[in-house]
C-alpha positions in Angstrom: -67.2 143.4 119.4 -70.9 143.8 120.0 -73.9 143.2 117.7 -77.7 143.7 117.8 -80.2 141.5 116.0 -83.8 140.3 116.1 -85.0 136.8 116.9 -85.9 136.3 113.3 -82.3 137.1 112.3 -81.0 134.7 114.9 -83.2 132.0 113.5 -81.9 132.6 110.0 -78.3 132.3 111.4 -79.2 129.0 113.0 -80.8 127.7 109.8 -77.6 128.5 108.0 -75.5 126.7 110.7 -77.6 123.6 110.5 -76.2 123.0 106.9 -72.6 122.7 108.1 -72.6 122.1 111.9 -74.2 119.9 114.5 -76.3 122.5 116.4 -77.2 121.8 120.0 -79.2 123.8 122.4 -81.8 123.8 125.2 -85.2 122.3 124.3 -88.3 122.2 126.4 -90.1 118.9 126.3 -93.6 118.5 127.7 -93.4 116.7 131.1 -89.6 116.4 130.9 -88.4 119.9 131.5 -85.5 121.6 129.7 -82.5 119.7 128.4 -79.8 120.0 125.8 -80.7 118.3 122.5 -79.8 118.4 118.9 -81.6 121.2 117.2 -83.2 120.3 113.9 -85.6 123.2 113.6 -84.9 126.7 114.9 -88.2 127.1 116.9 -87.1 124.1 119.0 -84.4 126.3 120.6 -85.4 127.4 124.1 -84.3 130.9 125.0 -86.3 131.5 128.1 -85.4 132.0 131.8 -85.4 128.3 132.8 -82.4 126.1 133.3 -81.5 122.8 131.8 -81.5 119.8 134.1 -78.1 118.5 133.0 -75.1 120.8 132.4 -73.4 121.2 129.0 -70.4 119.3 130.5 -71.8 116.0 129.1 -70.9 117.0 125.5 -67.2 117.2 126.4 -66.8 114.8 129.3 -69.4 112.1 128.5 -71.4 110.2 131.2 -70.1 107.0 129.5 -67.8 106.4 126.5 -65.6 103.7 125.1 -61.9 104.8 125.1 -60.2 101.6 123.7 -61.2 98.5 121.8 -59.2 95.3 121.4 -58.5 94.3 117.8 -55.9 91.9 116.4 -54.5 91.2 119.9 -53.8 94.8 120.8 -55.7 97.8 122.3 -56.5 100.6 119.9 -57.9 104.0 120.8 -61.5 104.7 119.7 -61.7 107.4 116.9 -62.0 110.9 118.2 -65.1 112.9 117.5 -64.2 115.6 115.0 -67.5 116.9 113.9 -68.0 120.7 114.1 -70.5 121.7 116.7 -72.2 124.9 117.9 -73.9 124.8 121.3 -76.4 127.7 121.9 -77.9 128.8 125.2 -75.1 127.9 127.5 -75.4 129.6 130.9 -72.4 131.6 132.2 -72.0 129.3 135.2 -71.8 126.2 132.9 -69.3 127.8 130.6 -67.2 128.8 133.6 -67.4 125.2 134.7 -65.8 124.2 131.4 -62.8 126.5 132.2 -62.3 124.6 135.4 -62.5 121.2 133.7 -59.9 122.5 131.3 -57.5 122.6 134.2 -57.9 118.9 134.6 -58.4 117.5 131.1 -56.3 120.0 129.2 -53.4 120.4 131.7 -49.9 121.1 130.4 -48.6 117.8 131.8 -51.5 115.7 130.5 -54.2 116.3 128.0 -57.3 114.1 127.5 -57.5 113.7 123.8 -61.3 113.1 123.6 -62.1 116.1 125.8 -59.6 118.4 124.0 -60.8 117.4 120.6 -64.4 118.2 121.5 -63.5 121.6 123.0 -61.5 122.5 119.9 -64.3 121.5 117.5 -67.2 123.2 119.5 -68.2 126.8 119.5 -70.0 127.9 122.7 -72.7 130.6 122.3 -73.9 131.6 125.8 -77.2 133.1 127.0 -77.1 135.5 130.0 -79.4 134.9 133.0 -82.1 137.5 133.2 -83.7 135.9 136.3 -81.2 133.8 138.2 -82.7 131.1 140.4 -83.4 131.8 144.0 -80.8 129.2 145.0 -78.1 130.4 142.6 -74.9 131.8 144.2 -72.5 132.2 141.2 -71.4 135.7 142.4 -70.0 134.1 145.6 -67.6 132.1 143.4 -66.4 135.0 141.3 -69.0 134.5 138.5 -71.9 136.5 137.2 -75.1 136.1 135.2 -73.4 138.3 132.6 -70.0 136.5 132.6 -68.7 135.5 129.2 -65.7 133.4 130.3 -65.4 130.2 128.5 -67.6 131.3 125.6 -67.1 132.4 122.0 -70.0 134.8 122.3 -72.6 135.7 124.9 -76.2 136.7 124.0 -78.4 139.0 126.0 -82.1 139.3 125.6 -83.2 142.9 125.5 -86.8 143.8 124.9 -87.5 143.3 121.1 -83.9 142.3 120.2 -80.8 140.5 121.2 -77.3 141.8 121.8 -74.2 139.6 121.5 -70.8 140.2 123.0 -68.4 138.4 120.7 -65.1 137.3 122.3 -63.2 134.9 119.9 -62.4 134.3 116.3 -64.9 131.4 116.3 -67.6 133.8 117.6 -66.7 136.4 114.9 -67.0 133.8 112.2 -70.4 132.7 113.3 -71.9 136.2 113.7 -70.1 137.8 110.8 -73.2 138.2 108.7 -75.7 138.8 111.4 -77.3 142.1 112.5 -75.5 145.4 113.0 -72.7 146.6 115.2 -73.7 148.7 118.2 -73.2 152.4 117.9 -71.2 154.2 120.6 -74.4 155.6 122.2 -76.1 152.1 122.1 -73.0 150.6 123.7 -73.0 153.1 126.5 -76.8 152.6 127.1 -76.3 148.8 127.1 -73.5 149.0 129.7 -75.7 151.1 131.9 -78.6 148.5 131.5 -76.2 145.7 132.4 -75.5 147.3 135.8 -79.2 147.2 136.7 -79.6 143.5 135.9 -80.6 141.1 138.8 -77.8 139.2 140.4 -77.9 136.2 142.8 -77.3 136.6 146.5 -73.9 136.4 148.1 -72.7 133.9 150.7 -69.5 134.1 152.6 -67.1 131.2 151.9 -64.3 130.2 154.2 -60.7 130.6 153.0 -59.8 127.2 154.3 -61.6 124.2 155.8 -58.5 122.8 157.6 -59.9 123.7 161.1 -63.0 121.5 160.7 -61.5 118.4 159.0 -62.0 116.3 162.2 -65.2 118.0 163.3 -68.3 116.0 164.0 -70.0 118.6 161.8 -69.7 116.3 158.8 -71.6 113.5 160.5 -74.5 115.9 161.2 -74.7 117.6 157.8 -74.3 114.3 155.9 -77.0 112.5 157.9 -79.8 113.0 155.3 -77.6 112.0 152.3 -78.9 108.8 150.6 -75.8 108.5 148.3 -77.9 108.7 145.1 -75.2 110.7 143.3 -77.6 113.1 141.6 -75.4 116.0 142.8 -72.5 114.5 141.0 -74.3 113.8 137.8 -75.8 117.2 137.5 -72.7 119.2 138.6 -70.9 121.2 135.9 -67.5 120.6 137.5 -67.5 117.0 139.0 -65.1 115.0 136.9 -64.3 111.7 138.8 -64.7 108.6 136.6 -64.4 104.8 136.7 -62.8 102.5 134.1 -64.4 99.1 133.4 -64.0 96.4 130.8 -67.0 95.5 128.7 -66.1 92.6 126.4 -63.2 93.8 124.3 -63.8 97.5 125.0 -62.6 99.8 127.8 -65.4 102.0 129.2 -65.1 105.3 131.1 -68.1 106.4 133.1 -69.0 109.0 135.7 -68.2 108.1 139.3 -68.4 110.1 142.5 -67.4 110.3 146.1 -71.0 109.9 147.3 -70.9 106.2 146.4 -69.9 103.7 149.1 -67.5 101.8 146.9 -65.8 104.8 145.3 -62.6 104.4 147.4 -62.9 100.7 148.3 -59.6 98.9 147.7 -59.0 95.5 146.2 -58.3 94.2 149.7 -61.8 95.3 150.8 -60.5 98.1 153.0 -62.4 101.4 152.5 -60.8 104.6 153.9 -64.1 106.5 153.5 -66.4 104.0 155.1 -69.3 106.2 156.2 -71.3 109.1 154.7 -69.4 111.4 157.0 -66.1 110.8 155.3 -67.6 110.7 151.8 -69.5 114.0 152.1 -66.6 115.7 153.7 -64.5 114.7 150.7 -67.0 116.2 148.3 -67.0 119.6 150.1 -63.2 119.6 150.7 -62.6 118.8 147.1 -64.7 121.7 145.8 -63.9 124.4 148.4 -60.4 123.5 149.7 -58.3 121.0 147.7 -59.0 122.3 144.2 -58.5 125.9 145.4 -55.1 125.0 146.9 -54.1 123.3 143.6 -55.5 125.6 141.0 -56.4 128.9 142.8 -60.2 128.5 142.3 -63.1 126.7 143.9 -64.5 123.7 142.0 -68.0 125.1 142.2 -69.8 127.7 140.0 -72.9 128.3 142.1 -75.4 126.9 139.6 -77.4 125.4 142.5 -78.4 122.2 140.5 -77.3 120.1 143.4 -79.6 122.1 145.7 -82.6 122.2 143.4 -82.6 118.5 142.6 -81.4 116.9 145.8 -84.2 114.5 146.9 -83.5 115.2 150.6 -83.0 119.0 150.1 -79.3 119.2 151.1 -78.0 122.7 150.5 -74.2 122.8 149.9 -74.1 126.6 150.0 -75.7 126.6 153.5 -73.4 123.8 154.6 -70.2 125.6 153.5 -71.5 128.9 154.8 -71.9 127.4 158.3 -68.4 125.9 158.4 -67.1 129.2 159.8 -69.6 129.1 162.7 -68.6 125.5 163.3 -64.9 126.4 163.4 -65.6 128.9 166.2 -67.7 126.6 168.2 
């Protein structure tokens, strides 16, 4: 199902949604860049070419949240968030990242109640990428700037109007009273226009990293890493966490393999004692282990870790050069 509408019509739709939903979307704040925020007025919604600093992941897998609280001598689960939400402006790479997180947090053998509840109660309205970043490499991971996977609808900006490709019942309900359906001629013209849209460059990814597990390559490429963890916090697919007690509450918060104490045991022994082992684990998890377990790489090519790394480490270049290292 495809619809066309103007910016003014879209704003009217959002005004209506604000009466019954929590509406979230990108906002551009002076001196602070673009970030996902609660939208209280439609002009606040950013629909430009820029990318948010943090991924939409944080609204489903929170950077920190209380899972349990102690009351009357026993542990009780914290209430699940059940408010209805609509998130606008989600990029295709981020929505695809959620489909990968689903494999972890909504697996048949175990489902994380807080994550599943948020997914169920949230509609994802995406925004295609007209001008992908120069560092983006989503097409190398099977994605695309026009990919609607993981979304209820995907919006495309076209000259003086928008076009929406609607994929789910949630999407149909939201867009039911908006704009007009595309005619057959308009649909064909739009499909031809899509083919001309700019796409990120391709990189060749190795099928397996087994041959370089013991290579000194990891010492060389991890040398610059300062273990700040910004690559973990800004990644749409990183999902490691730590559990800690705070008073009478159990806290879950982001953790990551870049940190020196991530695998430190109670005995004091640390099997990943140096940056070499820790960075190797990060790359293997994304481009080897996860693929062997779930059939896909745990990376969507959004390039956040490249753009914001304080020492300019480039994971796409590091993985691309693995094949050369294996032949050396």
